[in-house]
C-alpha positions as CSV (number, residue, x, y, z in Angstrom):
1,X,0.0,0.0,0.0
2,X,1.6,3.3,-1.1
3,X,1.8,6.6,0.5
4,X,1.1,9.9,-1.3
5,X,2.2,13.2,0.3
6,X,0.5,16.5,-0.6
7,X,2.0,19.9,-0.1
8,X,5.1,18.6,1.6
9,X,7.2,21.0,3.8
10,X,10.6,20.7,5.5
11,X,9.1,18.8,8.4
12,X,5.7,17.4,7.4
13,X,3.2,17.2,4.6
14,X,-0.1,19.0,4.9
15,X,-1.9,15.9,3.7
16,X,-0.8,12.2,3.5
17,X,-2.8,9.5,1.8
18,X,-2.3,5.9,2.9
19,X,-4.8,3.4,1.5
20,X,-8.3,4.9,1.9
21,X,-7.3,7.2,4.7
22,X,-6.2,10.9,4.4
23,X,-4.3,12.4,7.3
24,X,-4.1,16.2,7.7
25,X,-1.6,18.0,9.9
26,X,-0.3,21.4,10.7
27,X,-3.1,23.4,9.2
28,X,-3.2,26.9,10.7
29,X,-4.6,30.3,9.6
30,X,-2.3,32.4,7.5
31,X,-4.0,35.7,8.2
32,X,-3.6,36.2,11.9
33,X,-5.2,39.7,11.6
34,X,-8.6,37.9,11.2
35,X,-10.7,37.3,14.2
36,X,-11.1,33.7,15.6
37,X,-14.1,33.0,13.4
38,X,-12.3,34.2,10.3
39,X,-9.2,32.2,11.1
40,X,-11.3,29.1,11.7
41,X,-13.1,29.6,8.3
42,X,-9.7,30.0,6.7
43,X,-8.5,26.7,8.2
44,X,-11.7,24.9,7.2
45,X,-11.4,26.1,3.6
46,X,-7.8,24.7,3.6
47,X,-9.1,21.4,4.9
48,X,-11.6,21.3,2.0
49,X,-8.8,22.1,-0.5
50,X,-6.5,19.4,0.9
51,X,-9.2,16.7,1.1
52,X,-10.3,17.5,-2.5
53,X,-6.7,17.2,-3.6
54,X,-6.6,13.7,-2.1
55,X,-10.0,12.8,-3.7
56,X,-11.9,13.0,-0.5
57,X,-14.2,15.3,1.4
58,X,-15.4,16.3,4.9
59,X,-18.3,13.9,4.5
60,X,-15.8,11.1,5.3
61,X,-14.3,12.9,8.4
62,X,-13.5,10.5,11.3
63,X,-11.9,12.8,13.8
64,X,-10.8,16.4,14.2
65,X,-8.6,18.1,16.9
66,X,-8.8,21.8,17.3
67,X,-6.3,23.6,19.4
68,X,-7.3,27.0,20.8
69,X,-5.4,29.5,22.8
70,X,-8.4,30.7,24.8
71,X,-11.4,28.5,25.5
72,X,-13.6,31.7,25.6
73,X,-13.3,31.6,21.7
74,X,-15.1,28.2,21.6
75,X,-18.5,29.6,20.5
76,X,-17.0,31.5,17.5
77,X,-15.1,28.4,16.5
78,X,-18.2,26.2,16.9
79,X,-20.3,28.6,14.9
80,X,-17.8,28.4,12.0
81,X,-17.5,24.6,12.3
82,X,-21.3,24.1,12.3
83,X,-21.7,26.2,9.2
84,X,-18.9,24.4,7.4
85,X,-20.2,21.0,8.5
86,X,-23.7,21.9,7.0
87,X,-22.4,22.9,3.6
């Protein structure tokens, strides 16, 4: 079973395919001037792009880990996530 790496960097690849599974790592917002909701939307759009590149989509999502610097931002993140999940 082969491994396909997408958008490789010096340390890791943004997406790695192994069999029927796609692993994503190290996805962060590029525009830190955006508010938490805007940064979350940017990250989710990048996830969509990488999954499409690997021939997959969020409909096959098994797990997601979201790291936040302040739990008080949870509602804004959840709002962006729910809207993304519904599209």
